[in-house]
C-alpha positions, 0 to 999 in steps of 0.5 A: 499658028494662032488665029487672029481672033484669039490674039485680039482677045489675048493681047489686050487682056494680058496688057491690062493684067500686066500694066496693073500695079503688082509686085514686079511693077512696084519693084520696077518703079522703086528701082527706077527711083533709086538706081536708075532705069539702066541698072533696073534692066538687070532686074527686068531680065530676071523677072522676064525669065521667071515669067517665061518659066511660070508661063511654060510650066502652067501650060505643060502641067508642071505648075500643078506639081509645083503648087503641091509643094508649098514649102518651096514657095514659102522658102522663096517668098520669105527669102525674097521678101526679107531681102527686099525689106533689107534693101528698103531699110537701107534706103530709109537709112540713107537720108540725103543720098540719091543715085549717081545718075542725078550727080549725087552719091550712090543710094545703094550698090547692088550687083547685077546678079543680085538684081537678076535673082531678085527679079526672078524670085519675085516672078516665080515665088508668087502663087497668085502668079502661078494661079493666074497663068494656069487660068489664063493660058490654057483657054487660048491653047488649041489642043488640035494644033501644035502646042510649041508654036502656039506657046512660043507666040503667047509667051512672046506676047507675054514677055513683050508686054511685061517688058514694056510695062516694066520700062514704063514703071521704071521710067516713071520712077526715074521721073519722080526721082528727078523731080524730087531731087531738083526740089531738094526733097532727098529725104522724101525721095528716100522715104518713098523708095524705102517704104515702097521697097519694104512694101513689096518685100512684105507683099512678096513674103506674106501676100 
């Protein structure tokens, strides 16, 4: 088990890191605006799977091996970034369309598998995410105690915190979408959504 004093430091530390705007949170915000919170959950499942993988690998030492093969990261970064750029461009072209949940035509039709894959790639293709986990998690692991139980608790906290923040951001996007939709600013809504999505794509590919 992990001492309570360790958890009182780890929980607020990771919450601050998670709630800070980043690629995954911006993606959740944008998808909340365009496809609604319910469908954005599929992106969240993929993102959480990626975060769990990065967290476990960072403690087990696999991360050091992964970071020694930048070609793999480059492929994932460019592929994921290109896809997001494509989605952003489609949003900009949509002009007067908004998601079905607001009583209008679809802005985008994205499969559940594509959403999950995009969330997963966004989580694992960011070397900064790996570097952060490598520096954050090991100091909270006590080598004199069982590794798996400690890792299970910390990863559980990480995923719970990340999921909570993703929901907050996606709901924020939905609220903004409703506000702009009621005001009739559909072009502005799609422009914001498209530019945000393209920004995440550039961030992922070249960040």
